LUMKE-213820 format. One line per field, with one value per residue (C-alpha): x, y, z; chain; residue number from 0. Coordinates in pm, 1 decimal. Each point is the difference from the previous one (the first is absolute). Example, Ala and Ser with C-alpha at 12.3 -4.5 7.8 and 13.67 -1.06 7.14 Angstrom:
2
c1	c(1230.0 | 137.0) $
c2	c(-450.0 | 344.0) $
c3	c(780.0 | -66.0) $
ch	c(A | A) $
i	c(0 | 1) $
//
This chain:
441
c1	c(10004.9 | -174.0 | -22.3 | -162.9 | -1.8 | -185.0 | -352.8 | 117.2 | -30.8 | -375.0 | -328.1 | -122.2 | -347.3 | 33.1 | 219.9 | 262.2 | 378.4 | 211.0 | 123.7 | -353.8 | -78.9 | 282.7 | -38.9 | -391.0 | 158.3 | 249.9 | -286.9 | -223.7 | 291.7 | 92.3 | -392.6 | -43.0 | 312.7 | -159.0 | -238.5 | 47.8 | -108.6 | 185.1 | -270.7 | -101.2 | -37.3 | -41.5 | 330.7 | -122.3 | -138.7 | -389.8 | -12.0 | 362.1 | 82.5 | -356.2 | 138.6 | -103.4 | 171.7 | 319.9 | -32.9 | 195.6 | 33.9 | 6.9 | 337.6 | 3.6 | 326.8 | -165.5 | -317.8 | -157.8 | -332.2 | -267.7 | 42.5 | 359.8 | 253.9 | 383.0 | 273.6 | 375.8 | 302.1 | 359.5 | 86.5 | 330.0 | 195.1 | -220.2 | 195.0 | 18.3 | 8.7 | 377.0 | -12.7 | 138.6 | -212.7 | -216.3 | 180.8 | -194.7 | -84.3 | -279.0 | -48.6 | -82.9 | -107.2 | -162.5 | -230.3 | 79.8 | -213.0 | 133.7 | -37.8 | -303.6 | -228.5 | 283.2 | 101.8 | 339.5 | 147.3 | 340.5 | 52.7 | 233.8 | 164.5 | 150.6 | 272.0 | 324.6 | 298.6 | 61.0 | 48.4 | -113.0 | -320.6 | 92.7 | 277.8 | 139.7 | -32.2 | 124.3 | 161.6 | 13.4 | -50.8 | -325.5 | -328.2 | -231.0 | -141.7 | -302.9 | -227.8 | -207.3 | -298.6 | -252.2 | -374.1 | -271.4 | -352.8 | -208.2 | 72.1 | 140.0 | 323.7 | 339.7 | 146.8 | 395.5 | 265.2 | 354.6 | 289.8 | 37.8 | 223.8 | 252.9 | 265.2 | -155.3 | -95.1 | -355.3 | -192.5 | -304.1 | -208.5 | 57.6 | -243.9 | -104.7 | 167.9 | -199.2 | 215.4 | -118.1 | 272.6 | 21.4 | 232.8 | 106.0 | 145.1 | 229.2 | -89.9 | 336.6 | 355.3 | 244.3 | 311.5 | 294.1 | 79.7 | 204.1 | -124.2 | -339.3 | -147.5 | -387.3 | -284.4 | -95.5 | -288.2 | -1.2 | -209.8 | -176.7 | -202.8 | -330.6 | 53.8 | 315.0 | 39.5 | 351.6 | 177.1 | 104.3 | 376.3 | -38.8 | 102.1 | -112.3 | -109.4 | 300.3 | -129.3 | -337.7 | 144.4 | 168.0 | -189.4 | -280.9 | -257.5 | -351.8 | -235.8 | -8.4 | -268.7 | 38.6 | -206.9 | -92.4 | -44.1 | 365.5 | 217.4 | 98.6 | 62.6 | -92.5 | 164.6 | -79.1 | 255.9 | -70.8 | 192.2 | -121.8 | 143.8 | -66.3 | -26.2 | -239.3 | 198.6 | -58.7 | 227.6 | -1.0 | 149.1 | 171.5 | -221.9 | -305.0 | -15.0 | 355.6 | 48.0 | 350.4 | 123.6 | -14.9 | -172.4 | 7.8 | -116.1 | -148.9 | -206.1 | -311.0 | -12.2 | -267.9 | 50.6 | 84.4 | -27.8 | 388.5 | 24.5 | -380.2 | -99.9 | -330.0 | -8.1 | -191.1 | -261.2 | -130.8 | -334.6 | -173.5 | -103.0 | 240.2 | 250.7 | 364.0 | 198.0 | 294.7 | 308.8 | 294.1 | 349.9 | 294.0 | 207.0 | 356.7 | 95.1 | -307.9 | 264.9 | 216.0 | 322.9 | -104.7 | -82.1 | -322.0 | -324.7 | -119.2 | 234.5 | -209.2 | -277.2 | 254.6 | 101.9 | -391.1 | -84.6 | 355.0 | -180.6 | -350.4 | -160.9 | -304.3 | 44.8 | -285.9 | -40.6 | 32.1 | -123.7 | -95.9 | -300.1 | -29.5 | -254.7 | -39.8 | -392.8 | -173.2 | 293.2 | 114.1 | 258.2 | -167.0 | 265.0 | -40.2 | 207.7 | -56.1 | 74.6 | -35.1 | -265.6 | -58.7 | -131.3 | 282.3 | -258.0 | 26.7 | -37.4 | -88.9 | 117.3 | -55.7 | 250.0 | -140.9 | 234.6 | -46.1 | 117.8 | 329.3 | -41.2 | 80.1 | -371.4 | -170.7 | 16.4 | -275.7 | -135.6 | -305.8 | -20.9 | 161.5 | -101.3 | -111.3 | -134.9 | 161.1 | -337.3 | -72.3 | 401.9 | 313.0 | 319.9 | -88.5 | 238.0 | -34.5 | -350.6 | -125.8 | -355.6 | -292.7 | 1.7 | -373.7 | -89.0 | 272.1 | -33.0 | 341.1 | 134.8 | 243.6 | 251.2 | 43.3 | 351.6 | -75.5 | -13.3 | -189.2 | -225.9 | 40.6 | -331.8 | -44.0 | -237.1 | -198.8 | -58.9 | -340.9 | -26.9 | -182.0 | 272.2 | -93.6 | 182.8 | -65.6 | 158.4 | 75.5 | 198.9 | 108.7 | 217.3 | -238.1 | 307.0 | 208.8 | 302.3 | 88.7 | 206.0 | 18.7 | -228.4 | 133.7 | -5.8 | -353.8 | -44.4 | -309.9 | -2.0 | -13.2 | -387.7 | -63.7 | -145.2 | 298.1 | 150.4 | 325.8 | 162.9 | 300.9 | 88.8 | 310.5 | 58.2 | -32.5 | -6.0 | -299.9 | -146.7 | -366.1 | -282.3 | -340.5 | -306.8 | -363.4 | -282.6 | 205.3 | -323.7 | -169.7 | 210.3 | 269.3 | 282.7) $
c2	c(7493.7 | 238.3 | -227.2 | 64.4 | -367.3 | -99.6 | 51.5 | 96.6 | 375.8 | -3.4 | -175.3 | -302.0 | 73.0 | 123.0 | 318.4 | 146.3 | -54.2 | 250.9 | 38.5 | 37.9 | 235.0 | 216.7 | -26.5 | 118.3 | 282.6 | 70.9 | 18.8 | 215.6 | 223.7 | 26.6 | 45.1 | 268.2 | 169.2 | 70.9 | 274.1 | -5.2 | 306.7 | 133.1 | -141.9 | -292.5 | -316.3 | -222.9 | -182.8 | -50.8 | -312.7 | 53.1 | 181.0 | -6.2 | -352.3 | -75.5 | 190.9 | 330.2 | 335.7 | 52.4 | 227.3 | 55.0 | -276.2 | 10.9 | 142.4 | 207.4 | -71.4 | -202.8 | 40.1 | -375.8 | -138.9 | 23.1 | -283.3 | -20.4 | 84.4 | -0.6 | -8.7 | 152.5 | -150.7 | -30.4 | 370.3 | 87.2 | 86.8 | -161.3 | -295.7 | -325.0 | -312.3 | 27.1 | 395.2 | 51.2 | 273.2 | -98.7 | 81.5 | 211.7 | -21.4 | -309.5 | -198.4 | -358.5 | -228.8 | -326.4 | -160.7 | -357.5 | -210.2 | 10.4 | -217.5 | 21.2 | 203.8 | 273.3 | 138.1 | 43.2 | 268.5 | 87.4 | 333.8 | 163.7 | 365.0 | 157.7 | 186.2 | 52.7 | 179.6 | -120.7 | -112.7 | -326.1 | -31.5 | -302.8 | -274.7 | -256.5 | 245.8 | -69.2 | 372.6 | 196.1 | 295.4 | -64.2 | 64.6 | -222.5 | -335.8 | -170.8 | -11.1 | -261.0 | 47.1 | -202.0 | 127.0 | -125.3 | 21.5 | -58.5 | 348.6 | 131.0 | 97.8 | -34.3 | -246.8 | 43.9 | 116.7 | -134.1 | 102.3 | -315.4 | 113.3 | 320.4 | 123.6 | 8.0 | 242.8 | 140.0 | -335.6 | 102.9 | -327.5 | -378.0 | -280.8 | -287.3 | -338.2 | -339.0 | -57.9 | 288.6 | 225.0 | 360.7 | 85.5 | 346.4 | 143.9 | 304.8 | 276.7 | 103.6 | -95.5 | 229.0 | -107.4 | -227.7 | 14.6 | -312.2 | -16.2 | 93.3 | -24.4 | 77.4 | -120.0 | -333.5 | -185.6 | -99.4 | -269.8 | 81.8 | -271.9 | 161.8 | -135.1 | 197.9 | 190.0 | 128.5 | 122.7 | -334.3 | -64.4 | 221.3 | -274.4 | 160.0 | -249.4 | 100.7 | -272.7 | 171.3 | 297.7 | 365.0 | 265.0 | 261.9 | -239.5 | 69.4 | -304.0 | -378.0 | -258.6 | -386.7 | -252.8 | -263.5 | -261.7 | 41.4 | 163.7 | 260.0 | 368.5 | 306.8 | 315.0 | 320.3 | 287.1 | 404.0 | 157.4 | 196.3 | -266.2 | -351.3 | -358.0 | -272.0 | -252.6 | -379.8 | -173.4 | -391.6 | -107.1 | -298.6 | -77.5 | 189.9 | -50.5 | 139.9 | 306.1 | 30.5 | -264.9 | 171.3 | -17.6 | 122.6 | 351.5 | 53.4 | 310.8 | -4.0 | 48.4 | 4.2 | -295.6 | 89.2 | 372.8 | 92.0 | 302.6 | 45.4 | 315.7 | -44.0 | 392.6 | 117.7 | -109.9 | -275.1 | -188.0 | -107.8 | -415.6 | -62.3 | -320.6 | 99.3 | -402.1 | 53.5 | -180.6 | 41.7 | 85.9 | -109.3 | 284.7 | -95.0 | 194.4 | 114.8 | 141.9 | 231.0 | 136.4 | 346.8 | 367.6 | 3.9 | -50.0 | -122.7 | -288.4 | -274.1 | 135.1 | 65.4 | -348.1 | -127.1 | 282.2 | -110.4 | -317.9 | 138.3 | 41.5 | 239.5 | 361.4 | 125.6 | 314.2 | -1.0 | -361.0 | 31.5 | -207.0 | -374.2 | -263.0 | -351.9 | -102.3 | -281.5 | -136.7 | 356.7 | 270.5 | 355.1 | 274.8 | 404.8 | 195.9 | 303.8 | 280.8 | -240.0 | 41.2 | 300.7 | 233.8 | -129.8 | -41.3 | -394.7 | -333.5 | -280.7 | -357.0 | -357.7 | -277.5 | -325.3 | -280.5 | -307.6 | -356.4 | -35.4 | 307.2 | 363.1 | 121.4 | 293.0 | 362.1 | 192.2 | 387.1 | -18.5 | 349.7 | 326.0 | 356.3 | 279.4 | 248.6 | 112.6 | 62.1 | -390.5 | -137.9 | 123.8 | -157.0 | -342.4 | -114.1 | -305.4 | -197.0 | -259.0 | -260.2 | -5.9 | -364.0 | 19.4 | 131.8 | -12.3 | 359.3 | 233.4 | 275.3 | 235.5 | 236.0 | 318.3 | 205.8 | 279.6 | 366.2 | 160.8 | -185.5 | -363.0 | -234.2 | -385.9 | -92.9 | -290.7 | -204.9 | -248.7 | -341.3 | 179.2 | 208.5 | 333.0 | 228.9 | 203.3 | 218.5 | -217.4 | 205.2 | 361.4 | 198.4 | 261.6 | 275.9 | 156.8 | -269.3 | -123.5 | -276.1 | -348.2 | -264.9 | -312.0 | -388.8 | -76.0 | -314.3 | -217.3 | -211.8 | -355.8 | -0.7 | 287.3 | 199.2 | 277.8 | 225.9 | 111.7 | 254.1 | 290.2 | 348.5 | 42.6 | 353.6 | 64.0 | -377.8 | -143.8 | -363.2 | -9.9 | -302.7 | 26.6 | -198.5 | 18.2 | -146.2 | -137.5 | -207.4 | 301.5 | 37.3 | -116.3 | -102.2) $
c3	c(10957.9 | -188.9 | -313.6 | -316.7 | -108.8 | 309.8 | -142.4 | -336.5 | -145.9 | -48.1 | 172.6 | -114.0 | -172.9 | -345.5 | 97.2 | -229.8 | -9.9 | 120.7 | -368.2 | -148.4 | 256.9 | -37.6 | -397.7 | 99.9 | 152.2 | -300.1 | -233.6 | 189.4 | 45.7 | -378.5 | -95.3 | 285.7 | -129.8 | -331.4 | 150.1 | 340.9 | 214.7 | 317.4 | 301.4 | -271.5 | 236.3 | -265.9 | 122.6 | 352.7 | 163.1 | 81.6 | 380.4 | -6.2 | 6.1 | 189.2 | 310.5 | -73.0 | 21.7 | 192.9 | 323.7 | 295.4 | 208.6 | 384.3 | 115.3 | -322.3 | -183.9 | -249.7 | -248.5 | -22.4 | -90.4 | 255.0 | 290.8 | -29.2 | 225.6 | 60.7 | 266.1 | -70.4 | 170.0 | -85.8 | -28.7 | -102.8 | 315.5 | 227.7 | 228.2 | -89.5 | 231.9 | 48.4 | 39.5 | -371.2 | -159.6 | -260.1 | -349.7 | -265.4 | -386.9 | 59.9 | -333.6 | -93.8 | 224.3 | 36.8 | 273.5 | 138.7 | 237.7 | 350.0 | 329.2 | 194.4 | -277.2 | -12.5 | -308.7 | -109.8 | -222.1 | -175.4 | -103.3 | -213.2 | 43.4 | -308.0 | 184.6 | -164.9 | 202.0 | 360.7 | 258.6 | 17.0 | 228.2 | 157.2 | 109.3 | -283.2 | -254.1 | -397.2 | -30.3 | 307.8 | -219.7 | -98.5 | 154.0 | -265.0 | 150.7 | 152.9 | 327.9 | 118.0 | 197.7 | 148.2 | 3.4 | 190.6 | -244.4 | 323.0 | 172.4 | -336.2 | 229.3 | -94.9 | 251.8 | -88.3 | -278.4 | -68.0 | -216.4 | -211.6 | -326.6 | 35.7 | -200.2 | -358.1 | -238.9 | -124.3 | 97.2 | -219.2 | -76.3 | 22.2 | 26.4 | 246.2 | -77.7 | 76.3 | 259.9 | 227.6 | -57.4 | -165.4 | -314.7 | 77.3 | -318.5 | -64.2 | -222.2 | -70.0 | -201.1 | 222.4 | -255.0 | 143.9 | 366.4 | 48.0 | 353.5 | 27.2 | -396.5 | -6.6 | -230.9 | 159.6 | 119.6 | 363.4 | 183.1 | 329.6 | 208.9 | 85.8 | 377.8 | 40.3 | 337.7 | -35.1 | -330.2 | -217.2 | -148.0 | -336.4 | -272.0 | -341.1 | -228.9 | -302.3 | -242.8 | 1.4 | -183.2 | 112.7 | -184.0 | 100.6 | 161.5 | 70.4 | 71.5 | -28.8 | -44.7 | 67.4 | -222.0 | 338.7 | -290.1 | -138.2 | 243.4 | -258.6 | 97.6 | -208.6 | 44.8 | -131.7 | -73.6 | 65.4 | -283.0 | -293.8 | -192.5 | 204.6 | -31.0 | 128.3 | 167.5 | 91.0 | 271.5 | -46.3 | 386.3 | 27.0 | 317.0 | -8.7 | 389.2 | 59.5 | -233.3 | 141.9 | -210.0 | -323.3 | -319.7 | -368.9 | -64.9 | -319.9 | -212.5 | -175.3 | -365.1 | -259.5 | -220.6 | -376.6 | 112.4 | 155.9 | 225.9 | 7.2 | 131.6 | 195.4 | 120.4 | -324.2 | -243.4 | 202.9 | -35.9 | 290.3 | -3.9 | -298.7 | 130.1 | -69.6 | -6.3 | 243.0 | 29.6 | 242.3 | -66.6 | 274.3 | 230.0 | -27.7 | 305.1 | 235.6 | 220.1 | -221.1 | 95.5 | -124.9 | 104.8 | -288.1 | 163.4 | -343.4 | -17.9 | 5.7 | -167.5 | -287.0 | 11.6 | -34.7 | -253.5 | -223.5 | -58.8 | -106.1 | 346.6 | 4.9 | 149.4 | 255.8 | 155.6 | 407.9 | 86.0 | 382.7 | 174.7 | -84.7 | 128.5 | -55.3 | -36.5 | -165.6 | -216.6 | -139.2 | 127.0 | -17.1 | -43.2 | 51.4 | -282.4 | 190.9 | -294.9 | -279.5 | -319.2 | -231.3 | 233.6 | 266.8 | 291.5 | 62.8 | -132.1 | 168.5 | -172.4 | 40.2 | -56.6 | -44.8 | 30.1 | -218.8 | 83.7 | -183.3 | -236.1 | 67.7 | 75.3 | -86.4 | 87.3 | -40.6 | 34.9 | 243.2 | 54.7 | -84.9 | 156.0 | -231.7 | 288.3 | 310.0 | 177.9 | -23.9 | 95.2 | -13.5 | 51.2 | 139.1 | 236.0 | 262.4 | -62.9 | 197.2 | -43.5 | 227.7 | 146.0 | 32.1 | -343.9 | -234.3 | -70.6 | 10.2 | 219.4 | -215.5 | 209.7 | -192.4 | -35.3 | -241.1 | 12.9 | 259.5 | 231.6 | 8.0 | 51.9 | 65.9 | -282.7 | -9.1 | -325.6 | -4.5 | -137.6 | -281.9 | -111.2 | 164.1 | 202.2 | 304.4 | 278.6 | 328.8 | 217.0 | 21.0 | 230.6 | 177.3 | -38.2 | -232.9 | -13.4 | -347.7 | 167.7 | -192.9 | 104.9 | 46.3 | 133.5 | -87.5 | 185.3 | 119.8 | 361.9 | -135.5 | 84.0 | -159.6 | 281.6 | -7.5 | -298.7 | 134.8 | -177.3 | 45.3 | -44.7 | -113.4 | 172.1 | 271.9 | 21.1 | 150.3 | -67.4 | 34.9 | 41.4 | -129.7 | 84.2 | -76.6 | -216.9 | -296.7 | -69.4 | -122.1 | -281.6 | -236.5 | 238.6) $
ch	c(A | A | A | A | A | A | A | A | A | A | A | A | A | A | A | A | A | A | A | A | A | A | A | A | A | A | A | A | A | A | A | A | A | A | A | A | A | A | A | A | A | A | A | A | A | A | A | A | A | A | A | A | A | A | A | A | A | A | A | A | A | A | A | A | A | A | A | A | A | A | A | A | A | A | A | A | A | A | A | A | A | A | A | A | A | A | A | A | A | A | A | A | A | A | A | A | A | A | A | A | A | A | A | A | A | A | A | A | A | A | A | A | A | A | A | A | A | A | A | A | A | A | A | A | A | A | A | A | A | A | A | A | A | A | A | A | A | A | A | A | A | A | A | A | A | A | A | A | A | A | A | A | A | A | A | A | A | A | A | A | A | A | A | A | A | A | A | A | A | A | A | A | A | A | A | A | A | A | A | A | A | A | A | A | A | A | A | A | A | A | A | A | A | A | A | A | A | A | A | A | A | A | A | A | A | A | A | A | A | A | A | A | A | A | A | A | A | A | A | A | A | A | A | A | A | A | A | A | A | A | A | A | A | A | A | A | A | A | A | A | A | A | A | A | A | A | A | A | A | A | A | A | A | A | A | A | A | A | A | A | A | A | A | A | A | A | A | A | A | A | A | A | A | A | A | A | A | A | A | A | A | A | A | A | A | A | A | A | A | A | A | A | A | A | A | A | A | A | A | A | A | A | A | A | A | A | A | A | A | A | A | A | A | A | A | A | A | A | A | A | A | A | A | A | A | A | A | A | A | A | A | A | A | A | A | A | A | A | A | A | A | A | A | A | A | A | A | A | A | A | A | A | A | A | A | A | A | A | A | A | A | A | A | A | A | A | A | A | A | A | A | A | A | A | A | A | A | A | A | A | A | A | A | A | A | A | A | A | A | A | A | A | A | A | A | A | A | A | A | A | A | A | A | A | A | A | A | A | A | A | A | A | A | A | A | A | A | A | A | A | A | A | A | A | A | A | A | A | A | A | A | A | A | A | A | A | A | A | A | A | A) $
i	c(0 | 1 | 2 | 3 | 4 | 5 | 6 | 7 | 8 | 9 | 10 | 11 | 12 | 13 | 14 | 15 | 16 | 17 | 18 | 19 | 20 | 21 | 22 | 23 | 24 | 25 | 26 | 27 | 28 | 29 | 30 | 31 | 32 | 33 | 34 | 35 | 36 | 37 | 38 | 39 | 40 | 41 | 42 | 43 | 44 | 45 | 46 | 47 | 48 | 49 | 50 | 51 | 52 | 53 | 54 | 55 | 56 | 57 | 58 | 59 | 60 | 61 | 62 | 63 | 64 | 65 | 66 | 67 | 68 | 69 | 70 | 71 | 72 | 73 | 74 | 75 | 76 | 77 | 78 | 79 | 80 | 81 | 82 | 83 | 84 | 85 | 86 | 87 | 88 | 89 | 90 | 91 | 92 | 93 | 94 | 95 | 96 | 97 | 98 | 99 | 100 | 101 | 102 | 103 | 104 | 105 | 106 | 107 | 108 | 109 | 110 | 111 | 112 | 113 | 114 | 115 | 116 | 117 | 118 | 119 | 120 | 121 | 122 | 123 | 124 | 125 | 126 | 127 | 128 | 129 | 130 | 131 | 132 | 133 | 134 | 135 | 136 | 137 | 138 | 139 | 140 | 141 | 142 | 143 | 144 | 145 | 146 | 147 | 148 | 149 | 150 | 151 | 152 | 153 | 154 | 155 | 156 | 157 | 158 | 159 | 160 | 161 | 162 | 163 | 164 | 165 | 166 | 167 | 168 | 169 | 170 | 171 | 172 | 173 | 174 | 175 | 176 | 177 | 178 | 179 | 180 | 181 | 182 | 183 | 184 | 185 | 186 | 187 | 188 | 189 | 190 | 191 | 192 | 193 | 194 | 195 | 196 | 197 | 198 | 199 | 200 | 201 | 202 | 203 | 204 | 205 | 206 | 207 | 208 | 209 | 210 | 211 | 212 | 213 | 214 | 215 | 216 | 217 | 218 | 219 | 220 | 221 | 222 | 223 | 224 | 225 | 226 | 227 | 228 | 229 | 230 | 231 | 232 | 233 | 234 | 235 | 236 | 237 | 238 | 239 | 240 | 241 | 242 | 243 | 244 | 245 | 246 | 247 | 248 | 249 | 250 | 251 | 252 | 253 | 254 | 255 | 256 | 257 | 258 | 259 | 260 | 261 | 262 | 263 | 264 | 265 | 266 | 267 | 268 | 269 | 270 | 271 | 272 | 273 | 274 | 275 | 276 | 277 | 278 | 279 | 280 | 281 | 282 | 283 | 284 | 285 | 286 | 287 | 288 | 289 | 290 | 291 | 292 | 293 | 294 | 295 | 296 | 297 | 298 | 299 | 300 | 301 | 302 | 303 | 304 | 305 | 306 | 307 | 308 | 309 | 310 | 311 | 312 | 313 | 314 | 315 | 316 | 317 | 318 | 319 | 320 | 321 | 322 | 323 | 324 | 325 | 326 | 327 | 328 | 329 | 330 | 331 | 332 | 333 | 334 | 335 | 336 | 337 | 338 | 339 | 340 | 341 | 342 | 343 | 344 | 345 | 346 | 347 | 348 | 349 | 350 | 351 | 352 | 353 | 354 | 355 | 356 | 357 | 358 | 359 | 360 | 361 | 362 | 363 | 364 | 365 | 366 | 367 | 368 | 369 | 370 | 371 | 372 | 373 | 374 | 375 | 376 | 377 | 378 | 379 | 380 | 381 | 382 | 383 | 384 | 385 | 386 | 387 | 388 | 389 | 390 | 391 | 392 | 393 | 394 | 395 | 396 | 397 | 398 | 399 | 400 | 401 | 402 | 403 | 404 | 405 | 406 | 407 | 408 | 409 | 410 | 411 | 412 | 413 | 414 | 415 | 416 | 417 | 418 | 419 | 420 | 421 | 422 | 423 | 424 | 425 | 426 | 427 | 428 | 429 | 430 | 431 | 432 | 433 | 434 | 435 | 436 | 437 | 438 | 439 | 440) $
//
């Protein structure tokens, strides 16, 4: 599995931590914002992260650094291995080690209204879900594709588990439907070759989910919520090896600062001591999409602005607040668990310039160096941005078309040789290879 904790967030040998790197980036951003002129490259990593300028890659669909190539596969509408047309709206994704050197990908599809694209659907009228892909890194070819979760709504992001499964999250709360309520997390094995029996993990909460990240040391599942007023949650499973057995859902609060608003007037590097409040009813019988949030907020829970991407690394959980910050361009937060205490929340980056970064959504970490890859979902054309371990940002991938679609699902192969990502519309998955050793990733 692509797992940050395998090598830690950074290489040994004096490299900065991811938090320090992003704090350095934030410091540079703040400094540059005071007198920055258009075209000033103060924020840019030297030689674009060591890779040089982006240029049309062979095939012409992407702008990549020199020496990098790509293959495109998994297009919307192409027949899968069982003949089912590939669904669209490609979104969150993770890569897992497969047998005989193959790579298994689990990919979300953020579709809404049905019909379901496969059998065993949770809701026959819902068109979202996941597909499982088998990819051969030697030939750089797609081997097979299968529907794996069907009949769900707006499967936006999620996260891998230590057990080799993918947690797919519904970014919706459609109101009470006695037969088919939505707003849940579903588990999908990475080796599934047919639709699984969909089991909503109701104890993990019914709300507008986005992403999850699991601390492998404790088995605690951290969850983000994509609303303008959103909470950050943790799920304490009864059995970390079987999430369906239930557990306890909690919401983050800032100690001695009830209902703390993280969206404005924040300071990078300032630790905020954390406590957690219990959610009495994680699966509310309600039509209020904020029913879970309001339970936690009433007890002093903190509020964020559109929490999206989440990733575990080096003992911390990193989360993106896509619209947070005084400029509304996005924040990156680090939550540091601390033994039996509540831990600490630290703002490590807040964007002040849309030319540098706008609306960070999904994120992943390079297993080669610990550098970061951020997926944008903002206005205008979106890019994949890289962040060096020295805290400098650079352009990594750009579409060589006028397409302004969201980029999503960035994830490295377990060996760090291939970077996969999705273009949500028209729905394409790309695999990029090249001389990663020449630069920051």
